[in-house]
N, C-alpha and C positions, 0 to 999 in steps of 0.2 A: 330625483333621478329614477328612471324606470328600472325594473329588474333586468330587462333585456340589455339596456345600455351598460349597466353595472357588470353584467356577465361578460359582455363583449370587451369592456375595458380590462376586466380581470384576466380574461383569456389572452389578450394582447400583452399585458404585463408579464404573465407567466411565460409566454413564448419568448419575449425579450430577455427575461431572466435566464431561461434555459440557453438561449443563444449566447448571451454574455458569459455564462458559466462555462460553456463549451469552449469559447474562444480563449477565456482566461486560463483554463486548465490545460490547454494545448499550446499556449504561447510560451516561447523560451523566456526564462527569467534572467535578468541581468544579475551578475554576481558582484557583490560589494566586498570591500576589504574586511568588514566586520564578519561577513558570512564565511570568508576564507579562513580567518584566524580563530573564530569562535567555534568551539566544539558544537557538533550538531545537537540541537535540543537544549542547549544551555540557556537559561533564562537571562534576559537583560537586567542589569543592575540599575539601581536608582529608585527615587521615590515616585509617588503617584499611583493611581489605580491600575494603569497598564502593566508596569513591572510587577506589581503585587499579584495581578491576575495571571500573568505569564509564569509566575513561580509555583502555581498550583499544579497538581499531578496531571489533570486533564489537559491543561495548556501545554505542559512539557511534552506529553504524548503527541498532541497536535503539531507542535513545533518540529518534532522529529519527522512526521509524515510530510509536512510542508517542505522542509529542507530536502528530504529524500526525493520528493517529486520535483525539485528544482524551482519552487515557487517562493517569492519574496514576501508574500502576505504574512503579517504577524498573527500568531495564534489568538491573541486577544481580539483582533479584527474578525477572525472567523467565528469566534464565540459570540461576538456582538451581532453579526449577521444572522446566526442561527436563532439567537434570542429575539431579534427583531421580527424575523419571520414567524416565530412561535407566537409572539404577543399579537401581532397585527392579524394574522390569519385566525387565531383563536377568537378574536373579537368580531372579525368580519364573517367568518364561515363557521367552522366547527373544530373541536379539539383534535379529531383524527387527522384532518387535513393539515392543521398547524404542526402537529408532531412529525408527520411525514415530511413536510416542507423544511422543518428545522434540521432534520437528519440529512437531507439531500446534500448540503455543502460538505459535510464531513464525508459522506459516501464518495463524492467526486474527488476530494483530496486523497482519500484512502485508495481509491481505484488508480489514480495517477501514480501515487507512490508505489503501489504494488506492481504496476506495469513497468515502472522505471527499474525497480529492484529485480524483476524477472528478466528484463532485457540485459541488465548488467551481468546477472548470473549466467545467462546463455553465452555472452561474449567473453567471459572470464578466461576460458582455456586458450582462445586465440590471442587474447591480450597478454597472457603469461608467456606464450611462445614468442611473441614480438618483443616483450621486455627481456626475455632470456637471450634472444639473438642480439639485441642492442648491447646488453652487458658483455656478451662474448666478444663483440666488436670493439670493446674498450670504452664505451660510453658510461657516464655516471647515471645514478638513479634519476636525477633531475632531467638529464637529456633523454633518458628512456621514457619518462613521463610525457615530455614534450612530443616525442616521436609518436607515442600512442595517441595523444590528443589530436595530432594532425592526421594520422593514418586511420583512425577508427571513428566511425559515426555512432550516433545514438548515445545511450546511457554511459557506456565506457568512455567515450570521447569526452563527454561533459565532465565526468568525475575526474579523469586524469588531467583535464585542462584546469579544473579547480585546484587540484593538488599542485600542479606546476606553478600556477599563479601564487599559491600560498607559499611555496618555497622561495619564489622571487621576493616575497614580502618579509622574509626572515624566518619562516617556520622551518622546523626540522623534518627529516624524512620520517622519524618515529612519530612525530606529532601528526603529520598529515595522513599517514596510514592508519593511525589510531582513530582519527576523526572519521576517516572513510569507513572503518569498521563500525563506528557508532551510528553512522548514517545508513549503512547497508549491512545490518547484522546477518551473519550466515556462517555455517561451518566451513565452507570452502574458502571464503575470504579470510576467515580467521586463521586458517593454515598459511595463507599467503602473507598476512601481516606478521604472524609469528616468525616466519622464515626471514622476512626482511629485517625485523628488529633483532633477531638472533644473529644474523650476519653482521649487523652493525655493532653488536656488543662483543661477540667472541670471534668473528671472522668466519670464513668458509666460502665455498663456491656457490654464490647466490644463484647464478644462472642455472647450474645443474639442479638445485633445489626447486626452482620455479618450473623447470622443464618436467621434473618428476611429479610435481603437484598437478600440472596441466594434464599429464597422462592419467593420473589417478582420477581426476574429475571427469575426463572423457569416458573412462571405463565405467565409473559409477553411473554416469548419465545413461550409458548404453544399457547397463543392467537395470536401472530404474524403468527404462522404456520396455524392456522385456517383462518385468514384473507387472507393470500396468496392463500390458496386453494379456497376461495370464489371469489377472484378477478382474478384467473388464466385465466378465459375466456376473461375478458376485456384486460388483458395484451397480450394474444395471438392475439386477434383481432388487437391490436395496431401494433404488429410486422408484421402481415399478410398484413394489409392495407399499411403500410410503404414500404413493399417489392414489392408491385404490380407494382409501376412505374419502378424501375430498372430492375425487371425481365421482364416486358413488353418490355422495351427498348432493352434488350439482345435478346429476341425472335425476335423482329422486325429486329434487325441487322443480325440475322442468316437467316431469311426468305427472306428479301429484303435488302441487304447491301446498296443499293442506298439511302434508307431512312435514315439509320444511318449515312452515309457519309454527308448527308445534314445537320444533326444536329452538327456533329463534325467539319466539314470543312468550314462552313460559319459563318459569324459574327452573323447573326440573329439566327442561330441554337445554337451557344454558349450562346447567351443571354437567349434563351429559357431554355437551360440546367441549367444555373446558377439560373434562376428564379425558376425553378421546384425544384432544390436542396434546395434552401432556404425555399420554401413553405413546402417541405417534412420535413425538420428539424423542422420548427415551428409546423407543425401538429403532428409530433412524440412527441415533448416535451409537447405540450398541452394535447395530449391523455394520455401520461405517467403520468402527474400530476393528471389528472382526475381519472385515475385508481388506483393511489397510495393512500393508507390509512395508516396513522400514528397511531401506537399503543402507 
């Protein structure tokens, strides 16, 4: 097989893999009874290599991201896909391409999980208002969950539909809210779950508590927006200063390639590049922490 044919086949396979990954990560995943009743990230029991692999720390972290993103793929399957890409591309091409390709599935899953969590966090105040109004109208928590799942789109609708289905299978309100917090950890949601569980244990006006939490979240979000606007100059300065060195190196390589060859092709030049890279990373992290303001 000629190199041109091999390159064309590899490019076609890469495009097909990218399209397949995009379709998979954006397709809605069916929810099973096991997913509803099993805590997020809990490894499956049983013998064999799959359950043993899924009980490792890496697999449990992947399981949390997969469930958070609404995907039904098992963490062991994702690990096998990454290992397969790593081995095949290492043998066919080179180690750098193999390592990058092996990381891509995890990046896609992590990105979808983060997008799902961010969308839920944005919808949370409106969801709390809707739930509080439902409770004031005399509905139960299960009916409020069903109302939210029917009236809300996106991440919040999916999560509350999952919770309502779990209640129908015999789970408790404390259990489904605790599982939701495991799947979508966050300070705001932790307040909501604590309020619901506290109301179940000692009583109280849950509707008023949820309304107060919704108001607090909105006020904090508005304050965070103001802080980000005030610190935008510092953050942009961090990005610009960090980009000076690599952009300067790129320009020098174009203007006088001999200088760039000295850095890349000699031992001393590589030591300088590694040292500069480490110092750049330290400077970026330090400047980012200095410009960050927690609300």
